[in-house]
VOPAGU-2260 file (C-alpha; in pm, 1 decimal, decimal comma):
REM VOPAGU-2260
SITE   aa  ch    i         X         Y         Z
SITE  UNK   A    0       0,0      -0,1       0,1
SITE  UNK   A    1     128,4     347,2     -89,5
SITE  UNK   A    2     209,9     596,9     186,2
SITE  UNK   A    3     130,1     966,9     156,2
SITE  UNK   A    4     300,9    1264,3     322,1
SITE  UNK   A    5     132,6    1604,1     294,9
SITE  UNK   A    6     342,8    1921,9     284,9
SITE  UNK   A    7     121,5    2233,9     301,8
SITE  UNK   A    8     221,5    2528,7      85,4
SITE  UNK   A    9     264,4    2886,4     208,1
SITE  UNK   A   10      91,3    3087,0      71,7
SITE  UNK   A   11    -197,8    2840,4      88,6
SITE  UNK   A   12    -368,4    3002,5    -211,3
SITE  UNK   A   13     -50,8    3005,1    -421,4
SITE  UNK   A   14    -179,6    2736,1    -653,8
SITE  UNK   A   15      81,4    2456,3    -670,7
SITE  UNK   A   16      75,6    2356,9   -1036,3
SITE  UNK   A   17     382,0    2198,8   -1199,1
SITE  UNK   A   18     659,8    1995,1   -1034,2
SITE  UNK   A   19    1020,8    1912,7   -1121,8
SITE  UNK   A   20    1300,0    1734,9    -934,2
SITE  UNK   A   21    1661,2    1838,9    -992,6
SITE  UNK   A   22    1960,7    1610,3    -952,4
SITE  UNK   A   23    2056,8    1773,1    -620,5
SITE  UNK   A   24    1737,5    1619,7    -479,7
SITE  UNK   A   25    1540,4    1942,9    -458,8
SITE  UNK   A   26    1171,1    1946,8    -546,6
SITE  UNK   A   27    1049,0    2253,1    -737,1
SITE  UNK   A   28     689,9    2365,0    -779,9
SITE  UNK   A   29     535,4    2655,5    -968,4
SITE  UNK   A   30     280,5    2860,9    -773,6
SITE  UNK   A   31      60,7    2974,0   -1058,0
SITE  UNK   A   32    -159,8    3208,6    -854,1
SITE  UNK   A   33     123,4    3364,6    -653,4
SITE  UNK   A   34     376,2    3448,4    -924,2
SITE  UNK   A   35     640,6    3237,9    -754,4
SITE  UNK   A   36     836,2    2913,7    -759,9
SITE  UNK   A   37     890,2    2699,3    -451,4
SITE  UNK   A   38    1204,6    2497,2    -386,7
SITE  UNK   A   39    1206,8    2221,2    -123,9
SITE  UNK   A   40    1551,8    2089,4     -33,9
SITE  UNK   A   41    1614,0    1725,7      65,6
SITE  UNK   A   42    1646,4    1835,1     431,1
SITE  UNK   A   43    1289,9    1969,4     419,3
SITE  UNK   A   44    1378,4    2338,9     412,8
SITE  UNK   A   45    1162,4    2544,6     179,5
SITE  UNK   A   46    1220,2    2873,9       2,4
SITE  UNK   A   47     966,6    3063,1    -207,9
SITE  UNK   A   48    1122,2    3259,0    -493,7
SITE  UNK   A   49     902,1    3546,8    -608,7
SITE  UNK   A   50     908,3    3615,7    -981,8
SITE  UNK   A   51     726,8    3949,6    -992,7
SITE  UNK   A   52     376,3    4094,8    -995,7
SITE  UNK   A   53     329,9    4025,3   -1367,0
SITE  UNK   A   54     428,1    3659,3   -1335,7
SITE  UNK   A   55     210,4    3353,6   -1393,9
SITE  UNK   A   56     443,4    3051,6   -1393,2
SITE  UNK   A   57     302,3    2743,7   -1564,2
SITE  UNK   A   58     532,4    2447,2   -1630,6
SITE  UNK   A   59     874,4    2393,4   -1472,3
SITE  UNK   A   60    1148,1    2157,8   -1594,2
SITE  UNK   A   61    1488,5    2062,1   -1459,0
SITE  UNK   A   62    1763,6    2256,4   -1635,3
SITE  UNK   A   63    2072,3    2166,5   -1432,5
SITE  UNK   A   64    2175,1    2012,6   -1104,3
SITE  UNK   A   65    2014,4    2293,3    -904,9
SITE  UNK   A   66    1808,6    2504,3   -1145,5
SITE  UNK   A   67    1483,4    2488,7   -1339,6
SITE  UNK   A   68    1329,7    2640,6   -1648,6
SITE  UNK   A   69     999,9    2818,1   -1588,7
SITE  UNK   A   70     746,9    2898,8   -1861,0
SITE  UNK   A   71     586,1    3226,5   -1751,7
SITE  UNK   A   72     261,0    3287,8   -1937,7
SITE  UNK   A   73     184,3    3639,4   -1814,3
SITE  UNK   A   74     541,6    3765,7   -1844,2
SITE  UNK   A   75     565,3    3614,8   -2195,1
SITE  UNK   A   76     905,5    3476,1   -2107,3
SITE  UNK   A   77    1103,0    3168,5   -2008,1
SITE  UNK   A   78    1301,3    3202,3   -1686,7
SITE  UNK   A   79    1601,7    3013,7   -1557,7
SITE  UNK   A   80    1563,2    2997,5   -1180,4
SITE  UNK   A   81    1825,3    2884,8    -929,9
SITE  UNK   A   82    1824,7    2845,5    -551,3
SITE  UNK   A   83    1845,6    3221,8    -496,8
SITE  UNK   A   84    1608,9    3342,3    -768,3
SITE  UNK   A   85    1594,7    3428,6   -1137,7
SITE  UNK   A   86    1926,4    3374,1   -1313,5
SITE  UNK   A   87    1816,0    3459,8   -1666,0
SITE  UNK   A   88    1505,3    3583,0   -1844,5
SITE  UNK   A   89    1440,4    3512,5   -2211,5
SITE  UNK   A   90    1146,3    3694,2   -2367,0
SITE  UNK   A   91     935,8    3528,4   -2634,5
SITE  UNK   A   92     974,1    3727,0   -2958,9
SITE  UNK   A   93     600,2    3734,3   -3034,7
SITE  UNK   A   94     365,2    3938,4   -2813,6
SITE  UNK   A   95     100,6    3726,1   -2645,5
SITE  UNK   A   96     287,1    3399,5   -2707,5
SITE  UNK   A   97     194,7    3269,5   -2359,9
SITE  UNK   A   98     477,4    3022,1   -2291,7
SITE  UNK   A   99     323,0    2723,4   -2114,7
SITE  UNK   A  100     523,1    2400,6   -2150,2
SITE  UNK   A  101     902,7    2387,6   -2130,4
SITE  UNK   A  102    1180,7    2129,2   -2156,0
SITE  UNK   A  103    1551,1    2102,0   -2235,4
SITE  UNK   A  104    1740,9    1888,5   -2484,8
SITE  UNK   A  105    2077,0    1715,8   -2450,9
SITE  UNK   A  106    2240,7    1978,3   -2673,0
SITE  UNK   A  107    2176,8    2249,5   -2413,4
SITE  UNK   A  108    1886,3    2414,8   -2590,6
SITE  UNK   A  109    1553,7    2484,2   -2422,5
SITE  UNK   A  110    1220,4    2445,3   -2598,8
SITE  UNK   A  111     883,2    2583,1   -2498,6
SITE  UNK   A  112     527,9    2585,8   -2626,0
SITE  UNK   A  113     351,4    2908,0   -2717,8
SITE  UNK   A  114      -8,9    2849,9   -2626,8
SITE  UNK   A  115    -120,0    3182,6   -2768,8
SITE  UNK   A  116       7,5    3146,4   -3125,7
SITE  UNK   A  117      38,6    2777,0   -3219,6
SITE  UNK   A  118     417,4    2776,7   -3207,9
SITE  UNK   A  119     722,5    2623,3   -3047,8
SITE  UNK   A  120    1008,5    2836,5   -2922,2
SITE  UNK   A  121    1375,5    2739,6   -2910,6
SITE  UNK   A  122    1636,4    2907,0   -2690,2
SITE  UNK   A  123    1988,2    2843,8   -2816,1
SITE  UNK   A  124    2292,1    2793,2   -2595,6
SITE  UNK   A  125    2395,6    3154,9   -2663,4
SITE  UNK   A  126    2051,4    3286,8   -2572,7
SITE  UNK   A  127    1904,3    3346,6   -2916,4
SITE  UNK   A  128    1535,7    3264,9   -2962,9
SITE  UNK   A  129    1360,8    3123,2   -3268,7
SITE  UNK   A  130     993,0    3042,2   -3315,6
SITE  UNK   A  131     846,2    2766,1   -3532,3
SITE  UNK   A  132     484,4    2723,2   -3634,4
SITE  UNK   A  133     336,7    2387,0   -3537,3
SITE  UNK   A  134      88,8    2375,9   -3824,9
SITE  UNK   A  135    -216,8    2391,4   -3599,2
SITE  UNK   A  136    -480,9    2666,3   -3594,1
SITE  UNK   A  137    -601,3    2777,7   -3251,0
SITE  UNK   A  138    -468,3    2442,5   -3133,2
SITE  UNK   A  139    -367,3    2549,4   -2779,6
SITE  UNK   A  140     -20,3    2397,1   -2799,4
SITE  UNK   A  141      24,7    2284,7   -2440,6
SITE  UNK   A  142     285,7    2053,1   -2292,3
SITE  UNK   A  143     615,8    1937,0   -2436,3
SITE  UNK   A  144     851,3    1646,4   -2364,8
SITE  UNK   A  145    1203,8    1567,6   -2481,3
SITE  UNK   A  146    1376,2    1248,0   -2587,1
SITE  UNK   A  147    1742,8    1289,4   -2668,2
SITE  UNK   A  148    1740,0    1550,6   -2942,5
SITE  UNK   A  149    1371,7    1514,1   -3035,2
SITE  UNK   A  150    1047,6    1665,5   -2906,8
SITE  UNK   A  151     687,3    1566,0   -2855,5
SITE  UNK   A  152     404,4    1808,4   -2779,5
SITE  UNK   A  153      27,5    1817,4   -2738,1
SITE  UNK   A  154    -216,3    2056,1   -2905,4
SITE  UNK   A  155    -523,8    2042,2   -2686,3
SITE  UNK   A  156    -784,6    2196,7   -2914,3
SITE  UNK   A  157    -640,3    2061,5   -3239,9
SITE  UNK   A  158    -669,9    1706,3   -3100,7
SITE  UNK   A  159    -322,0    1610,1   -3218,3
SITE  UNK   A  160      13,3    1504,5   -3079,9
SITE  UNK   A  161     315,6    1648,9   -3256,5
SITE  UNK   A  162     667,7    1516,2   -3307,2
SITE  UNK   A  163     979,8    1710,3   -3403,7
SITE  UNK   A  164    1288,1    1512,9   -3503,2
SITE  UNK   A  165    1616,1    1673,3   -3400,3
SITE  UNK   A  166    1650,3    2045,6   -3452,5
SITE  UNK   A  167    1475,9    2071,0   -3788,8
SITE  UNK   A  168    1159,6    2204,0   -3617,6
SITE  UNK   A  169     927,2    2065,5   -3885,6
SITE  UNK   A  170     654,1    1896,9   -3681,8
SITE  UNK   A  171     472,8    1580,7   -3779,0
SITE  UNK   A  172     115,4    1596,0   -3649,7
SITE  UNK   A  173     -64,1    1277,9   -3546,7
SITE  UNK   A  174    -444,7    1311,2   -3516,2
SITE  UNK   A  175    -603,7    1117,4   -3231,8
SITE  UNK   A  176    -863,4     847,2   -3302,8
SITE  UNK   A  177   -1104,3     986,9   -3042,0
SITE  UNK   A  178   -1252,0    1321,3   -3143,5
SITE  UNK   A  179   -1225,1    1609,2   -2896,3
SITE  UNK   A  180   -1002,6    1400,0   -2669,2
SITE  UNK   A  181    -822,6    1706,3   -2530,4
SITE  UNK   A  182    -457,7    1591,5   -2508,7
SITE  UNK   A  183    -261,6    1769,8   -2234,5
SITE  UNK   A  184      25,9    1602,3   -2048,6
SITE  UNK   A  185     294,4    1414,4   -2239,8
SITE  UNK   A  186     612,9    1221,7   -2162,6
SITE  UNK   A  187     850,5     987,5   -2344,5
SITE  UNK   A  188     831,6     638,3   -2195,5
SITE  UNK   A  189    1093,4     368,3   -2153,7
SITE  UNK   A  190     962,8     212,8   -2474,6
SITE  UNK   A  191    1061,0     522,4   -2676,1
SITE  UNK   A  192     701,8     615,9   -2751,4
SITE  UNK   A  193     517,9     921,3   -2622,2
SITE  UNK   A  194     252,2     865,5   -2356,5
SITE  UNK   A  195      -8,7    1134,9   -2309,2
SITE  UNK   A  196    -329,2    1216,7   -2125,8
SITE  UNK   A  197    -666,1    1284,2   -2286,2
SITE  UNK   A  198    -838,2    1503,6   -2029,5
SITE  UNK   A  199   -1172,8    1524,0   -2210,6
SITE  UNK   A  200   -1193,8    1160,5   -2321,2
SITE  UNK   A  201   -1071,2    1006,0   -1995,6
SITE  UNK   A  202    -798,4     803,6   -2164,6
SITE  UNK   A  203    -423,1     751,9   -2163,5
SITE  UNK   A  204    -269,8     740,8   -2509,8
SITE  UNK   A  205      50,4     610,5   -2663,1
SITE  UNK   A  206     197,5     713,3   -2998,0
SITE  UNK   A  207     518,0     594,9   -3161,8
SITE  UNK   A  208     734,0     783,0   -3409,8
SITE  UNK   A  209     551,8     623,5   -3701,4
SITE  UNK   A  210     230,6     784,0   -3578,3
SITE  UNK   A  211      60,5     467,0   -3455,1
SITE  UNK   A  212    -176,3     565,8   -3173,2
SITE  UNK   A  213    -323,4     338,2   -2906,6
SITE  UNK   A  214    -574,0     472,0   -2653,1
SITE  UNK   A  215    -637,7     308,5   -2314,5
SITE  UNK   A  216    -977,0     407,8   -2164,9
SITE  UNK   A  217    -973,3     473,6   -1791,2
SITE  UNK   A  218   -1232,7     302,5   -1568,9
SITE  UNK   A  219   -1372,0     647,3   -1483,2
SITE  UNK   A  220   -1399,6     838,8   -1809,4
SITE  UNK   A  221   -1474,9    1159,1   -1613,4
SITE  UNK   A  222   -1157,7    1145,3   -1401,9
SITE  UNK   A  223    -980,4    1413,0   -1612,2
SITE  UNK   A  224    -620,2    1287,3   -1647,3
SITE  UNK   A  225    -386,7    1585,7   -1659,4
SITE  UNK   A  226      -7,2    1545,7   -1623,9
SITE  UNK   A  227     204,4    1235,4   -1687,0
SITE  UNK   A  228     565,8    1134,8   -1608,9
SITE  UNK   A  229     785,5     826,7   -1637,8
SITE  UNK   A  230     811,7     584,6   -1350,1
SITE  UNK   A  231    1164,7     572,1   -1207,5
SITE  UNK   A  232    1172,6     192,7   -1227,6
SITE  UNK   A  233    1300,8      29,9   -1549,8
SITE  UNK   A  234    1011,0     -60,2   -1776,0
SITE  UNK   A  235     791,7      79,3   -1501,3
SITE  UNK   A  236     536,4     259,2   -1714,2
SITE  UNK   A  237     408,2     605,6   -1624,0
SITE  UNK   A  238     243,4     793,6   -1338,4
SITE  UNK   A  239     -32,0    1046,4   -1406,8
SITE  UNK   A  240    -265,5    1275,5   -1213,7
SITE  UNK   A  241    -644,3    1254,8   -1223,4
SITE  UNK   A  242    -774,5    1604,2   -1159,3
SITE  UNK   A  243   -1142,0    1510,3   -1162,5
SITE  UNK   A  244   -1131,3    1206,1    -932,7
SITE  UNK   A  245    -851,3    1329,6    -700,7
SITE  UNK   A  246    -624,6    1033,3    -768,1
SITE  UNK   A  247    -276,6     937,8    -876,0
SITE  UNK   A  248    -277,8     680,4   -1153,3
SITE  UNK   A  249     -20,8     438,0   -1291,9
SITE  UNK   A  250     -17,2     271,8   -1632,4
SITE  UNK   A  251     212,5     -13,8   -1731,8
SITE  UNK   A  252     358,2     -45,8   -2079,0
SITE  UNK   A  253      85,9    -297,8   -2166,3
SITE  UNK   A  254    -190,0     -55,8   -2063,8
SITE  UNK   A  255    -283,5    -193,7   -1719,5
SITE  UNK   A  256    -397,4      62,7   -1461,2
SITE  UNK   A  257    -369,1     104,4   -1084,0
SITE  UNK   A  258    -470,4     399,6    -868,1
SITE  UNK   A  259    -387,3     576,7    -541,6
SITE  UNK   A  260    -660,3     787,9    -380,6
SITE  UNK   A  261    -545,0    1134,3    -269,1
SITE  UNK   A  262    -864,5    1210,9     -77,0
SITE  UNK   A  263    -703,8    1146,1     262,6
SITE  UNK   A  264    -462,4    1435,7     205,2
SITE  UNK   A  265    -745,0    1683,2     262,1
SITE  UNK   A  266    -657,1    1850,8     -66,7
SITE  UNK   A  267    -790,1    1834,2    -421,2
SITE  UNK   A  268    -707,7    1922,1    -782,8
SITE  UNK   A  269    -386,2    1726,9    -847,3
SITE  UNK   A  270    -202,4    1879,3   -1142,1
SITE  UNK   A  271     170,9    1840,7   -1200,7
SITE  UNK   A  272     390,7    1560,9   -1073,3
SITE  UNK   A  273     751,6    1446,3   -1078,9
SITE  UNK   A  274     940,6    1136,9    -967,3
SITE  UNK   A  275    1249,8    1159,4    -747,4
SITE  UNK   A  276    1556,5     939,7    -777,6
SITE  UNK   A  277    1426,6     725,4    -490,9
SITE  UNK   A  278    1096,6     663,2    -669,6
SITE  UNK   A  279     891,1     905,0    -458,6
SITE  UNK   A  280     615,1    1065,8    -663,1
SITE  UNK   A  281     563,9    1434,6    -583,4
SITE  UNK   A  282     219,2    1568,8    -668,7
SITE  UNK   A  283     110,0    1934,3    -677,1
SITE  UNK   A  284    -236,7    1980,4    -527,3
SITE  UNK   A  285    -369,1    2316,0    -646,5
SITE  UNK   A  286    -569,8    2362,4    -326,6
SITE  UNK   A  287    -244,3    2417,3    -136,3
SITE  UNK   A  288      -5,3    2126,0     -86,8
SITE  UNK   A  289     273,5    1910,1    -220,5
SITE  UNK   A  290     208,4    1541,9    -158,7
SITE  UNK   A  291     489,2    1286,1    -149,1
SITE  UNK   A  292     366,1     941,2    -250,3
SITE  UNK   A  293     584,6     640,9    -174,7
SITE  UNK   A  294     462,8     357,7    -401,2
């Protein structure tokens, strides 16, 4: 049976949203309603790093041993944040781009989604920024995941998953079999395929580089799966959050499901999650807590 440890967030209304774990063992969490990022060290000490009044941090992603990338929708920028605060700010070239998802590649570049204009952004190692159209129209390009030198992304309203090989930035778009499925979270699994959530259809999907899509219906089709990450165990499948049913879910590579109820935490609205080196699953509960789940 899984054990749960609840760590309340201050400010309580900060809106814990996205989670990342850096190699120094720190757990990072964006506070979408507070304009801040929280860092929790392995010894349990916590610091809240304020990003400014115009900030609305969405996704965070590990960028180094002790720093994270932060996609800031309201500031229209991507931030590099370290233990003491913002180390670098990179503005999106297009006004109203609304950076939402963010990740880094092995070559040192950072990529982000532009939810406001159907584009991907690329930050080079020298700081230059380029934007690339995804080929969707009002698609709400949402989350992004990296595999080596390649990218996967979801376009929520276009009902597609996109793939970009290397740095050529010419996306291949793979339509989903279920109409209006609402893809959101995405991750690259141990099998090399992309696994993603369908928040409107109540399904977990898998797509390989050839565009073959398999959808696994959840027992509760109204559970609203949101974010998804790889399990730390080899061939361990993926963990995902269920915003509607207040659960943590797990899917194996053959599509079998198991679930952990988060109701006993006293909090609701699980959004982002990340897995530590020890296998602990950290879940952001938007009602005001980080929950550590030991499988």
